[in-house]
N, C-alpha and C positions, 0 to 999 in steps of 0.2 A: 318758099316751099318750090318746089319742081315749078317749072312751067307745063304743064301741064293741064285736059280738063276732068282726071281723072277724080270721085267722090272720094271726100279725105272720111277716113274714119278718127274718131277720138274714145277714148278712157269710155266713156258715155254711152258712144252710140253702136261700139266692136260687136258686142254682144246678141244687139239685135244686128244688125245689119249681117252680121255672119250665119247665127244659129234660127236667123228668121228666112233666110232666102232660100229661095227653092231650086236653084242652080250654084252651081260651084263658084265660090268665090278669089280669088287673088288679090293679098291683101301685101302691097310694098313698102317693107317699115325701112325708115327713111329718115335721114337727119341734115339736118343744112353744114355741118362742119363735113361730111362725107362728098366726095369727092368722085367715085365712080356714083355715088346713088342719083344724080339729076341725068344723066347720060339714061340712065337703066328704068329711070321715072319715064323720059323723051320715050322711050323704044315700047314699052309697053303703054303707051299712049298713043301713037303708033299702033300698035297691034289690035287692041282696044274694037275697032271697027270687027275686026275680021269675029269676032267673037260675041257680037252684043248677041241681048240675048240669050245666050247658050252659058256665058262666063261672066259674073261681074270682075273689073280689075278696078279694084281702089289703092291709096294709101294710108300713111299712117306714118307717123313722124316720131320717130319715136322719143325723144327727147321731151314731146309737150305731149307725151301718152305714156309715160314709165309702168302704168299699172298692169299694160295690154303686153308692153316690151317686155317686162317682168314675167309676167302670169306666161308667154309664151321661149323663154331663155333665150330672148335675143342678145346676142353676146358681137355679133360682125353685121357690119352695116354693106350694101343692101343687104337684106334678106329678104325673100318672098317665100310667104305662106299659101296655101293653095287650101282649102275648106273644100268639104265637099259631107253634108251631112250634121256641117256645124262642128266635126273633126281635123284636125291637121292630115293630111293625104300626104302632105307633100312637102317641102322642105329647100328651098334652093339660098346657099350663102355664096354673097360676092354676086356681082355684075356677070353679064352673060351677054352673050352674043345676040340679035334680031331670031336668030334662025336655032339657036338651042330653042330660046324662048318659045320661039311661034310651035315649036316641036312639043315642051314641055308642058302648053297651053290646051294644044290637042290632044293629047295624052287623055288630061283629066274628062275631057268629053270623048272617048271611047270606051263601050262601056266592062272591058274589059283588062282596063289600061293597067290595076293595081293584081292583078290574080296571077 
């Protein structure tokens, strides 16, 4: 598991956590064998305090939770899925620098970001 404090989702908890959230949810999909997954998870963990209470940043191990990974057609890792009102509104495939991740996450919180 990435060495972060981010909450980990599973096939069993995913739907409730994402659909039941009143704030947007970012899900970092990763695997142990994925070299860029660790740095991406650490970067998201560093950004988490900036978004606390406004955006939930979580993780999902694709190998241990194949149903959710398959349902969201995860083909490359890391993949960041961003959910608003239970639906995917943004997908980022591949590791990104902290500045890009910060910008994307901030956009989610902008009222007309997806217009």
